[in-house]
N, C-alpha and C positions, 0 to 999 in steps of 0.2 A: 386226514393227513396220510400221505404215503411216504415211505422212506425205505430205500433199498441201499444197503451198505456192503461194500467189499473191503475186507481187511486182509492184507497179505504181508507176510514177512519172509523174505528169501535172501540169499547171500547178496551183498551189495555189489551193484555193477560199478566198475571203475569209472565209467563215463559220468561227467557232471551233468550232461544234458543230452537229449536225443532229438534234435530238430527234425530228422526225417520221420521218426515215429510220431511226432506231434502233427506234422502236416498230413501224414497218413490217417491219423485219428480223425481229423476234421473232414477229410474226404469221405471216410466211412460214415461219419456222423450225418452228413448230408443225405446219405442213402438210407440210414437206419432210423432217422428221427421220426418219420411218419409211423413206423411200426411201434416205436417207443411211445409216442403220443397216443396211439390207439390203445395200447395196453394200459396206459395210465388212465385213460378215459373210461375203460371198462372195469377198472379196479373197483370192487364193491366194498373196500375198506376192511377186508378180512386179513390183510397183511401179506397176501400172496404176491402183490406187486407185479413185477415184470416176469415174462416167461423165462424159464431156465435157459433156453438157448440164447436169448437176448442178454441175460445177465452174464453168461459165459463169454459171449463175444465182446461185450463191453469190458469185462475183466481182462480178457486177452489184449485188447487194444491199449488199455491203461498199463498193463504189465510191460508192453513193448516200450513204452516211454520210460518207465523205471519199475522194476519188480516190487518195490516197496511202497509205491504210491497207494493211497486208499481213495475210494470214491463213494459217493452216495448221491442218490436222486431224491429230492424232496419237493414238497409243495404244500400249500394249504388253501383253504377256501378263500377266494378273493385275491389270491396271488398266483402267478404263473408258476410252472415247474422250474426247478433249479437243478443244476448238476455241479457238484463240488468235487474237485480233484485235490487231494490234500496230502501233505507229507506227514500228517499225524503228529505235528509238533517237532519233527526232526529238522533241525536247521539245515542239514545237508541237502534236504529235499525241497526246501522252500523255494529255491530259485527255479527248479525244474517245474514245479507247479505253477509258478508265476509265468514262465515261458509258455506253458500250455495255455494259460489264461489270456496272455497277450496275443496269442495267435488265433483267437476266436474270430471266425469270418462273419461277415454280415449275413451270410446265408444260414447261420447256425440256428436261427429261429427267433423272431421278434418277441415272442412271449416267454422265451427262456431267459433265466438268469444263470450266469456261470461264475464260479468262485474258485480261487486258488487256495482257500483255507476255509475251515468251518466257520460259519457265521453265528452270532448270538441267536438263540431261539428260546426266549423266556417262557413261551407257552409250554415247552417240554418239561419245565421244572415242576409242573403239577400233573404230569402224566405217569403212566406205568412204564417201567423199564424192565424188560425181560432179558436176563443173562443166564444162559444155560437153562436149568430147570427151576430157577428162582425168579419171582416177580417182585420188584421193588415199587412200592407206592412212594413216589418222590416227594409228595407233600410232607412226608415225615423226615426228610433229609434236613440236616443242619450243618453249618460250617462254624468252626472256631476260626477267627481271623485275627492274626497278629501283624499289624502294620509296622514295617521297618523303614523309616524315612531315610536312614543313611544308605541303605541298599536300594531304596525305591522299589520295594517288594512287599507283597502280602503273603505270609506263610499261612497255609490252610491245614486245618484238622477236620476231616470229613466224618460225619456221624450219621448212622441210620440204625433204627432199632434192630433191623434184620442182619446187621453185621455180626451179631452173635452166632449166626447160623451158616455163614459162608466163609470161604477162604479169603486170605489177604489179597490174592490176585483179583478176585471178584470185587472186593471192597474198593481197590484202587481203580478198577474199571468204572465203577459207579461214580467215584469222585471225579475222574477225568471227564466222563460224560457231563456231569453237572457243571464242571468248570467251563467246558466248551459252550454249553447252552447258556450259561450265565454271562460269559464275556465274549465268546468267539475265540477261535484258536490263536489268532495273532496276539490278542491282548492277554491271553493266558501266558504266552511266551514272554511278553513284555513285562508283565507286572506280578505274576505269581511266582513265589519262591518255592520253599519246601512244601511238599504235599504228604500228609500222613492221614491215617484213619484211626478211629477210636471206637471201642465197644460201649463207652459211656459218653453221654453228651458233654462236650466241653463247657466250661463256665462261660456265660455270656454268648452262647451259641446263637447264631442267627440263620434265617432262611437263606439259601443260596441266591435268591433273587436280590438280596441287598449287597451282594459282593460288588456289583458295578459301582455303587455309591462309595464304597470304601476305597476301591481302586481310583476313582476320580479324585478323592481327597489326597491320596498318595501321589498321584501323577501331577497334581496342580502346580507344585513349586517348580516343575521341570519343563515348563513351556519353552524356555529359552535354553540355548546351548550353555552348558556348564563344563568347566574343566577341573578335574581333581589333580592335585599335584602330590608327589611323594619323593622321598630320597632313598638311595640305596648305595651299593658299592659295585664298581666294575670288577671284572675278573682280575684286574691288576691291583685291586684294593683301593682305587681312588673313588671319591664321591661321584655319584651319578644322580641325575634328576629325571623324573618321569612325570609326564602329563598325560591324562587320558580323558577323552570326551565322555561325559556322563549325564544322564544315562544314554547309552548307545545301543539301539535295538536292531538286531539282525533283520527283523520283519519290516523295518522301515526302508530297507535297502535290499529288496529280495533278489535283485540280479547281480549284486556285488559279491561274486564268488571268488574273486581273485585278490589275494593279499599282495600288496606292492610295498616293498621296503626301499626307501631312498636314503642312502648313507652319505652324509655330507660332512667332509672334514673342514675344520676351521683352524686358522693360523694363529689367532691371538687368544691366549688363555691365561688364567691365573695359576698359581702353584698347584692347585687341585685339578688342573687340566680341564676346568670349566670355562666357557667362552666369556671374553671381555671385549670391550670396544676396540676396533670397529667391527670385529666379527659378530658380536651380539646383535648389532643393528642389521647386518647383512642377513643373518639367520632369520630375524623377524620378518624382513622383507620377503625372503624366500618362502616362509610359511604363509604369508598373506597371499602369495601367488597360488599356493596349493589350496588354500581355503576358497579362493575365488573360483576354483573349478566346481564348487557346489556339489550337486548330486552325482556329477560325472565321476568323481573320485572322492570318497569320503575319508577325510583325515580323522583317524581314530585315536592315535597315540603318538607321543613324541618322547624319545629317549636320548639323553645327553650325557656324555662322559668320555674321558680319555681322548679329547680332541676330535670327537665325532658326534654328530647329531643324526639320529635315525628317525625318519618320518614313516609311520605305518599307515597305509591307506588301503581302502577296499574299492574295487572297481568291477564293472561288468567286463568279463574277458573278451566279449565281442565288440567292445567300445573302442573307437579311435583315440580315446583319451590316453591310452598307453604310450602312443607316439608323442603326445604332448608332454607327458611326464619325462620321457627320454630327452626331449629338447630342453625342458626346464632344467634337468640335471646337468646337461651339457653347458648351460649358461653360467654355472657356478664358477667363481673365479679364484677360490682359495684352495684349490686342489681338485682332484678327480672325484666327482660324485658318482656313485654307483647305484644302479636300479636293478633290483632283483624281485622277481614275481613268482608266485607258486599258487596253485589252486588251493583254496581254503574255505569251502562253502560253509563250514561250521564256525568259522572265525576263531579257531582254536589258538591262533597266534596271540590273541588278546587275553587268553585265560590267566597268565601270570600277573596281569595288571588290574584285573577286575576286583572291586571291593568284595 
């Protein structure tokens, strides 16, 4: 197996994406691929991998797309080589990696596989992992797993006998490598909650290879869309109602970097300023039209109170669906509906509503 990885952390670029750098990357790749393939074919398995100048140039090209993207080239006997460009689990970078992936040209190489996030690699769970000057035999790694059905998450406590001899930073690096290899980067983000490490094996600890089965059990009840509801208070002290789609995963909508809030006033309400007929039916019809947009604009949360219902959606900023939302808002007959949008690649606007 060969695996060459680049890990870089630099000050965050304000740009959400860099289309010119992506197209430039693929133009360069067409020229550089024969050299890369020749180097991989000549690799004798001693870990040297690609020549330094090729690594440096590949790193530079990836950094031009975004300075915090990570990359790795991998492959195994019986499979063609792969190139992964990853945001390292950072939701703000997931859309950029996806745009890079969707721009793969046909000329990129028929034998190559390209990924915008790290894929599961269970074979690695039984290998040696070298971090700094320490080598971990991963066959001795164990996970304590606590499934939380209400949050649809699995909290992890990672253990390895060698954790006694290394720093907490190295322990977490081992844990994160194991999680990526057991589930793949996107499923880690979807289903894994808190991650901790331990110097003693947790009770009922299991090999990391069994994590996928635990996650499958946690995920099984959520095959269909579910809405959670709650109550609160508006700034004026009146009751408010909140609904949020659950579970809602950023990784399932990687291009949806734009938060769109549609504020819809209603004329008919009870003494608590919550909607009653005929406004209640009109709001339901309006919501159905939003849901009908499907993946073009993902309805994530609904907030109601003080004579106003706010629909929170996420959309691809490059999509024409934004004009459709403007037209839909203009069709509302019980007052002036307002549409406001702001870049929010990490989906931070939903943080107050998440379980």
